[in-house]
C-alpha positions in Angstrom: 107.3 197.9 46.9 106.9 194.2 46.7 104.3 191.9 46.6 104.3 188.7 48.5 100.9 186.1 49.4 100.6 183.3 52.0 98.3 181.3 53.2 97.7 177.3 54.1 98.8 175.6 51.9 96.0 173.4 50.1 97.5 170.3 47.7 95.8 167.4 45.3 96.9 164.3 46.8 98.3 162.5 43.8 96.5 159.4 44.8 93.4 161.1 45.4 93.3 162.8 42.0 93.9 159.5 40.3 91.0 158.1 41.9 89.0 160.7 40.8 89.6 160.8 37.1 88.6 157.4 36.8 85.5 157.8 38.5 83.9 160.1 36.0 82.0 163.6 37.9 84.5 162.7 41.6 85.0 165.2 42.3 88.8 166.3 43.2 90.0 166.6 46.7 92.5 169.0 48.8 94.4 168.2 51.5 96.4 170.0 53.8 100.0 170.8 53.0 102.3 173.1 55.1 102.7 176.5 53.8 103.4 178.3 50.9 104.6 182.0 49.9 105.3 183.7 46.3 107.4 186.9 46.2 107.9 189.3 43.5 112.0 189.3 43.2 112.6 193.5 42.8 113.6 195.9 44.6 113.2 200.2 43.9 114.2 202.9 45.1 111.8 206.4 44.7 113.4 208.9 42.6 112.1 212.0 40.6 110.4 210.5 37.9 108.8 207.5 40.3 110.2 204.0 41.2 112.8 203.5 40.0 114.6 199.5 39.8 118.5 198.7 41.1 117.9 195.4 41.7 116.2 192.0 40.5 116.2 188.8 41.8 116.3 189.8 45.2 115.1 187.0 47.7 112.2 188.3 50.0 111.8 184.3 51.8 114.1 183.7 54.1 114.5 180.3 56.0 115.6 180.7 59.7 116.9 177.9 61.4 116.0 177.5 65.3 117.9 175.3 67.8 116.5 175.2 71.2 119.1 174.4 73.3 119.7 172.2 77.1 121.8 172.9 79.6 124.7 170.1 80.0 125.8 169.0 83.4 129.1 168.3 85.1 128.2 165.7 88.0 125.0 168.0 90.2 127.2 171.4 88.5 126.0 173.0 85.2 128.8 173.7 83.0 127.4 175.3 79.5 124.8 175.0 76.9 126.7 172.1 74.3 124.6 171.0 72.4 120.9 171.2 70.7 117.6 169.8 71.9 115.8 170.1 69.3 116.6 172.2 65.8 113.4 173.0 63.5 113.0 175.9 60.1 110.7 178.6 60.1 110.4 180.9 57.1 110.2 185.1 56.9 109.8 187.6 54.1 109.5 190.9 54.5 108.3 194.1 52.1 109.4 197.4 52.8 112.7 199.0 53.5 115.5 197.0 52.8 118.2 197.5 55.6 115.6 197.2 58.0 114.4 193.9 56.7 118.4 193.2 57.1 119.3 194.9 60.4 115.2 192.9 62.0 116.5 189.3 60.3 119.9 190.1 61.3 117.8 189.7 65.4 115.2 187.4 64.3 117.9 184.8 63.4 120.5 185.3 66.8 116.7 184.5 68.6 116.0 181.7 67.3 119.4 180.3 67.5 120.2 179.8 70.9 116.3 179.4 72.5 117.8 177.5 76.2 116.1 175.8 77.7 115.5 176.7 82.1 114.0 176.0 85.4 111.9 177.8 87.1 111.8 176.5 91.5 108.4 176.5 92.9 107.3 179.2 95.1 105.9 176.7 97.5 107.3 173.8 99.7 106.4 170.1 98.0 105.7 171.8 94.5 107.7 170.7 90.9 109.5 173.5 89.6 108.9 173.5 85.3 110.6 173.6 82.6 110.8 176.3 80.1 112.5 178.1 77.2 113.8 181.4 77.3 116.2 183.7 75.1 119.9 184.3 75.8 119.5 188.2 76.1 117.5 187.2 80.0 118.1 186.3 83.5 119.0 182.6 83.4 119.0 181.2 87.3 121.5 178.2 85.8 124.4 180.8 85.1 123.8 181.8 88.3 126.8 180.7 89.7 125.1 182.5 93.2 121.6 181.1 92.2 121.8 177.9 90.4 123.8 175.2 92.9 124.0 171.7 92.4 121.6 170.3 90.3 119.6 166.5 91.1 121.2 164.2 88.4 117.8 162.7 87.9 117.2 165.9 86.6 116.9 168.2 83.0 116.4 164.7 81.1 114.9 164.6 77.5 111.3 163.5 78.9 111.4 166.4 80.9 111.3 168.8 77.8 108.5 166.8 75.7 106.5 169.5 74.2 108.1 172.0 75.6 108.2 174.4 72.7 105.6 175.8 70.5 104.4 177.9 67.7 102.7 180.2 70.4 106.4 180.9 72.1 108.2 180.9 68.7 105.8 183.7 67.7 106.4 185.7 70.6 110.7 185.0 70.7 110.4 187.3 67.0 107.9 189.9 67.6 110.3 190.8 70.8 112.9 190.0 68.2 111.8 193.4 65.7 109.9 195.4 68.1 114.3 194.7 70.1 115.4 196.1 66.5 113.4 198.9 65.3 113.3 200.6 68.9 116.7 202.4 68.6 114.5 204.4 65.8 113.4 206.1 68.9 116.4 207.6 70.1 117.2 209.3 66.2 113.5 211.3 67.1 112.8 210.5 62.8 110.0 212.1 61.1 107.2 211.8 59.4 109.1 210.6 56.1 111.8 208.9 57.6 109.5 206.8 60.1 107.6 206.1 56.5 111.0 205.1 54.2 112.0 202.5 56.9 108.0 201.3 57.2 108.6 197.3 57.0 106.2 194.4 58.0 106.8 190.9 57.9 105.7 186.8 57.9 106.3 184.5 59.3 105.8 181.1 58.8 106.6 178.0 61.0 106.0 174.7 62.5 104.6 173.9 65.7 107.1 171.3 67.4 104.3 170.5 70.1 101.1 170.0 68.1 102.9 169.1 64.7 100.6 172.0 63.1 101.5 175.6 60.6 100.8 178.3 61.8 101.2 181.9 59.2 101.4 185.6 61.0 101.7 188.4 60.2 104.2 191.8 61.5 102.7 195.3 60.8 104.6 197.8 61.5 103.2 200.5 63.6 104.5 204.4 65.0 102.6 206.4 68.5 104.0 209.6 69.6 105.4 209.4 72.9 106.2 212.0 74.7 106.7 213.8 71.3 108.8 211.0 70.1 107.0 208.8 67.3 107.8 205.2 68.7 107.9 201.9 66.5 106.1 198.9 67.3 105.2 195.5 65.7 101.6 193.8 65.9 101.3 190.2 65.2 97.8 188.8 64.0 98.1 185.1 63.6 96.5 184.2 59.4 93.5 181.7 59.7 94.0 178.7 56.9 92.7 180.2 54.2 92.6 184.0 54.4 95.2 185.3 52.4 98.2 187.0 53.8 99.0 190.1 51.7 102.6 192.5 51.7 103.5 194.8 50.3 101.1 196.0 47.7 97.9 195.1 50.2 94.8 197.4 48.4 96.1 197.0 45.4 96.2 193.1 45.2 95.0 191.5 48.4 90.9 191.5 47.9 91.7 190.4 44.3 94.5 187.5 45.9 91.3 186.1 48.2 89.2 185.9 45.8 92.0 184.0 43.8 92.2 181.4 46.3 88.8 181.2 47.1 88.1 180.0 43.1 91.4 178.1 43.8 89.8 175.9 47.2 86.4 175.6 45.3 87.8 173.9 41.7 90.3 171.6 43.5 93.4 173.5 42.4 96.4 173.3 44.5 96.6 177.1 46.6 100.7 177.2 45.9 100.5 176.7 42.7 97.2 179.5 42.3 98.8 182.3 43.5 101.6 181.8 41.8 100.1 182.4 38.9 98.0 185.2 40.5 101.4 186.8 40.9 103.0 186.6 37.9 99.5 187.6 35.8 99.6 191.2 38.9 103.9 191.5 37.3 102.2 191.9 33.8 99.1 194.2 34.5 101.7 195.9 36.1 104.4 195.6 33.8 102.1 196.8 31.1 101.4 200.0 33.0 105.3 200.9 32.5 105.5 200.5 36.5 108.4 198.1 37.9 106.9 198.7 41.7 106.7 194.4 41.6 108.0 192.7 38.9 110.3 189.1 37.8 112.0 187.2 38.9 108.9 185.3 40.4 109.3 182.9 43.4 107.1 180.2 45.5 108.8 178.5 48.2 107.4 175.8 50.6 106.8 175.0 53.7 106.0 171.4 55.8 106.7 170.2 58.6 110.2 172.7 59.3 111.8 173.1 55.9 111.5 176.2 52.9 112.4 174.9 49.7 112.2 176.5 46.5 109.7 175.0 43.9 109.0 177.2 41.6 110.6 180.7 40.2 108.8 182.6 37.0 112.0 185.0 34.5 
């Protein structure tokens, strides 16, 4: 099992905190500071005697590079995608099957590292076309020698691409990648038990290159029966600020985690630190019962402006 908690980070401004201490009775205010994610790190298997731990220190929060490639021309003719126009990073976390997660994260990494800038011609005369971001696996007019032809040298300038990539586009590409990864399960006619064993939910944290805002998305795996065969798909939801996203032991801890978040916000405490303390308390309570559903090392990571960093670890 797993317990992962994430939300928008609300941190204490050190300068404001100094001011508050020097003005007795003044409240310490919190400021937006990207996103945080905390997670346990044990991997378990179900045996005859219940959950058995097999690995500790497993990484459940992953940084994923994002590269947006710009077209390169020789004169007026498209040649290739030679260099990135823009590079950043998002992060993903998972709860469920490590095998499913590995397959899904590999496909997400492949897609996000090969985003490409392309062009769509207008359908009416004297109307300008549009520049857009597309996946490497899609048809690309620039790469089609029969359709591309010659391109004016005053096209495909860096100024044409300003704000072209958004958090919503990245979230959609992740959703596409996850669905591509799990759709192959359909041909194997999996049983309900097999579907339960491969069930995996994901979390995405991203900084919007256009709007300079941070966004958090959850992708929950769903199954539907189509012509007598189970078909897997991902259902995406954006998490609002100050509402915790919980993966893994969601039913057991979501309500309490939200209450701990609300308390941290009301008392002016850093939300990431508060939820890391909550995670450690949850691990202590679970292990005290003799269960290995979640266990240490516990990890706290911070994501801000496209960079994921480790904050602290509890062994």
